[in-house]
N, C-alpha and C positions, 0 to 999 in steps of 0.2 A: 501603770496602764488603767487602773481603776479611776484614778484622778482625771485622766484625759477624757474617759467616757463621760464622767459626771460633768466636766466643763462643757463638752459638746452637747449634752442634754440640756443643760442650763441655757447655753446660747440659743439652742433650737427653741426652747420654751419662751425666752424672752422675745425672740423674733416673732413667734406665733401670737404672743400677747400684744405686741405693738401692732401687728397686722389687724387683729380683731379690734383693737381700739380705734385705729384709723378708719376701718370699715364702719364702726358704730357712729363715729363723728361724721363721716361722709353720708351716712344714712339719714342722720338728723337734718343735715343741709338739704339733702334730697327731698325729705319730707316737707320742708318749708316751701320748695318750689311746687310740690304736689298740692299743698294747701292753697297756694295762690292760683293754681290751675283750677281747682274745684270751685274757687270763689269768682271766677271770671263772669262778668255781667253780659257779655255779648259773645256771639259765635266767633267773631273776628279776633277778639281779645283771647278767647280760649285757644284758637289755633296758634296764636303767636306764643302764648305761655306754654302750650304743649310742645312746640319746637324747642324751647329752652329746656323743659323737663326731660324731653327725649334725649337730647345731647348730654345732659348731665347724667342720665341713667346709663347711657353707653360708657361714659367715662368711669362711672362706678362699677360697672360689670367687668371692666377690664383690669380692675385692681386685683392683686394677688389675694386669693382666698375667697373672692366673691362668689365663685361657683358653688361652694358649699356653705357659704354664709347664711345664717337663718335671718331673713328679713322680717322684722316685726312692726316697724313704725308706718310702713306704707300701706295703710289700711284699705285704700281703694285700688291697689295693684295686686293682680292674681299671680301667685308664685306656684308653679307646677313642676314637681320633680318626678322623673320616671323611677319605677321600682328597681331598675338595674343601676341607678345612680349615674347614668351616663348622659342624660339630657335634662335640661332645666329650661322651662319657658316662663318668661316674664311678660305679662300681658295686661293691658288696661284699655278702657274704652272712653269715648267722648259722646255726650248726648247733646244734640243740637236743639235749637228752639223749635224746630218743626217736627221733633220727636224721631228724627233719624239718628243713626249712629255711625261712628267710625272707630277704628281700632288700631292699636299699636302693639307690636310684640317683638321681643328679642329671643331667639333660640340659642342656647348655649349647649355645645356639644363637646364632650371630653374625648379627645383623641388618645386612645390608649398606647398607640405605637410612638407618637411624638411627646406624649405626656404633656399636652397643652390643651387649653380651652379655645374652641373656635366659636365666634359669635356671629350670628346671621340675623339680620333684621328682616322681619316680614312686613311688607309695604302694602297697605290697603288701597287698592286701586279701583274697587268695584263700587259703582253707584248702588245705593241701597234699593232702588227701584228696578234694578237689572237682575235677570236670572243668575243664579250661582252657576259657575262653570261646571262641565261635566268631565273634562278631561284632566290630564296631569298639568299642574301649574308650578311656576317657580316662585321663589321668595319675593320677587319683585312685582308680581301679579296676584297678590293675595285677595281673597274675598272679604276678609275681616271677620273675627269672631273672638269670643272669650272661651278659652278652653278650660275644662274643669276635671278632665280625667285623661290619663296617658296609660297605654297598655303595650308593653313590648310583645312582638310576636315574631316567630322565626318563619321566613318565607324565602325560598330559593337560596338557602344557605347563609342568609344575612338577616340582621335584626331590623325590623321596621316598627313604627310606633302608631297604633290606632289612637286616634284622638276623638273625644266627645266635647262638642262645643255648643255655645249659645249665641245668638245674634238677635239683638233687639229689633232689628229690621226697620219698620216704619210705624206710623201711628195706627195701622191696620193690622199688621202681621208680625209674629215672631218666628224665629227659625231655631231648630235643633239640627246639629250636623254631626255625621260620623265621617271621619276622614283618616287618612294614612300619611304619616310624615316619614320620609326617606332621606337618606344622606348619600350624596355622591361627591366625593372629594370634599371641597370646601363649599359646596352648595347644598341647599335643602330643597326637596320637592314635595308637593302635596298631591295626593291622589295615587291610588294603586288598584288594579282589577281584582280586588278581593272579596267583593260583595256579590254573592250569588243569589239570584232570584229566579226560580224556575230554571229556564235554560239560558239565561243571559248573565253577564257580569257588569257591575257598575264599579266606577273608580272612587266615588264618594256617595253618601246618602244624605239628602237634605229634606227636611220635614218643614212644611210651612203650616202654621196654624193661627187661629184668631188671637189678636193681642190681648183680648180680655181673659183668655184662657191660660192654663198651665199644662205643659206637656212633660211627663216624666221619661227620662232617657238615662239609664244607668247600667253599670256593669255588675253582673251577678257572678261573683268570684267562685261560689260553690259549684256552679253548673257551667262555668266558663262561657257565658253568653251575655249579650247586650240586650236587655229588655226595655220595651218602650210601649207608651200608650198607642193604641191603634187609633187613627184619626178618621172621623167621618163628618159630612156636612151637617150643619145644624138642622136643615130640612132638605129633602131630596132635590128640590128645585135649584139648590145652590151647589150641586155636584160639580166639581172642577174649579169652583171659586175658593181657593185654599185660605183666604183670609176669614172664611166662615167655617173652617174645620175646627172641630173640638175632640177631645178624648171621648170614646163611646163605652168606657168601662171594660174594655177587652184589651188584650196584650199580645204582641208579637215579639219576636226575638231574632237576633242574629247569633248563631252558635258557631263557635270555631271548630270546624271539622275539615280534615283533609286539605290543610292549607288554604282555607277560605272561610269568610264569614257566611254561613248558609242561613237563609231566611226560613224561620219556622213561624207559622201563623197560629194564632189562638192558643197561646201558652198560659199557664198559670204562674203568676208572680208569687213566689213562696218566700216567706221570711224564715229565718233560721229557726229550728226546732229548739224549745226550751227558753226562748226569749219572753219577756214580760209582755202583757198586752199593749203597753205603751212604752215607747223608748224615745229618748232625746238624742237627736243628731245635730251636728253643726254644718250648716250649708252656706255656700256663697250666694249672697244676694245678687241676683242677675243684673240688677240696674245700678246698684250702689258699689258693688264689688266687696262689701263688708260681710264678715261671718255673722250668722245669726242662729239662734236656737230654734229647732223645729220639732213639734211633738208628732210622732207617728204611730197610728193604730197598728199594732202588730198582728194583724190577722187578715186572712184572705177573704175577699167578698166575691161571690159568684157574679160574673158579668151579665148573666141572663136575668132579666127582671120578669118574674112570673106574672106580675100585674099589668105589664105592658103588652097590649094586644099585638102591636106591630114591632115586637122586639127584633133587634138585628139577627139574632139566632146564632151567635158564635158558639162553637164547641170548645170549651176550655180543656186543656190537656197538659200533662207533665211529660217529660222524657220517658218516665217509667211507664206511665200509661199508654203512651204510644207504642212501646215495644210490646206491651200485653195485647193491645188491640190488633196489632200486625200479626201476632201469633194466632189469635182467635179467628181472624178473618182471612187467613192465608189460603183457605180452601174454598171460600166462598166465590161465586161468579161475580165479576165486576159489573156494577150498575152505574150508568151514566147519570149524574145528578146535575141539575141546572143551579149553579150557584150564582147568587146575585153578585154582579160585578160592582163592588163598592169602592174600587180605586182605579187608578189609571192603568193602562196595559202593562206597565212595567212592575205593577204589584205594589207601588208605594205612592203615598200622598206627597208628591214632590212639588217644588215651586215651578210656576210657569213664567214668572217674571212679567206677567201682562198687566202692568200698571201704567198709569199716566206718568210720564218722565218728569222728574224735578231736577232742578240744578243742583249739582253736587257741591258741597263745600270744599274749597281748596284747603289743603294742609301743608 
């Protein structure tokens, strides 16, 4: 009996070894196609080579073991695995000569009941000069983005996945996106009414900001919230022209509470206690797709500038301080304050899509 078990284990080990070798060899061949794609000299050549690469990628992902295989050679392809190990997103972008972008993605979903992997292609159908959709969309009508964070959440008795993404947009604007990925049978949907702002709900959140600027949008695991730079126009006269919006050194957040991402304004972005003053992290370069080192100053800077006469006047607060203030002011009479309307009626600096249309590259 012991010999039979040893033989079975040996056969299993050999099969796994051959599978890994095959995947490694196919990855090398795939990388050659990717290198050719990145060296394309025209938009037309890039589209043609991308079609070849996309088909080769699909064939690779269908191989046994590809769902858990660690892809290391494809430096300009983003690989994103969910913490619950049930979803993998393979994602890359194309940059055209007019500085507009298009995107490709395959979503892999492990079916626990059937013990098989389902592969769904996200097809970028949106012109970069058109406003991002507000409703639920299917995989065939994707807006296009590079995703860099995936968060499983429980909603209505099932698991949905919050996504953080980036879109290079156009030569004028970049975008950061918070969306929700859901699965229905063999299909994938994007958009879910989980984002609460005051008395309304949104199915996705889209931020537009100046191309010359950088916006932070990241998940704070300690406080279970998505923290991001608050955006304001460079000068008041440019209010509503989001290609001129930049971070104003204050922060807002979406906090997961009562089955929704609830907007909290003017929060403090806090680093973990006990960290060094500076720390090194590895981040995905938004335009090349490669990992790079980044030095971060590990201390909080007050968003209010005492030397600036017309400072925007945000009141930074933590979840703890909010509870204390609520307790202290519980018996005080309510006073109506005139707050400066620094954003659109929905409470967020979202894209309007009001640009001069340009011809979209065919893919």
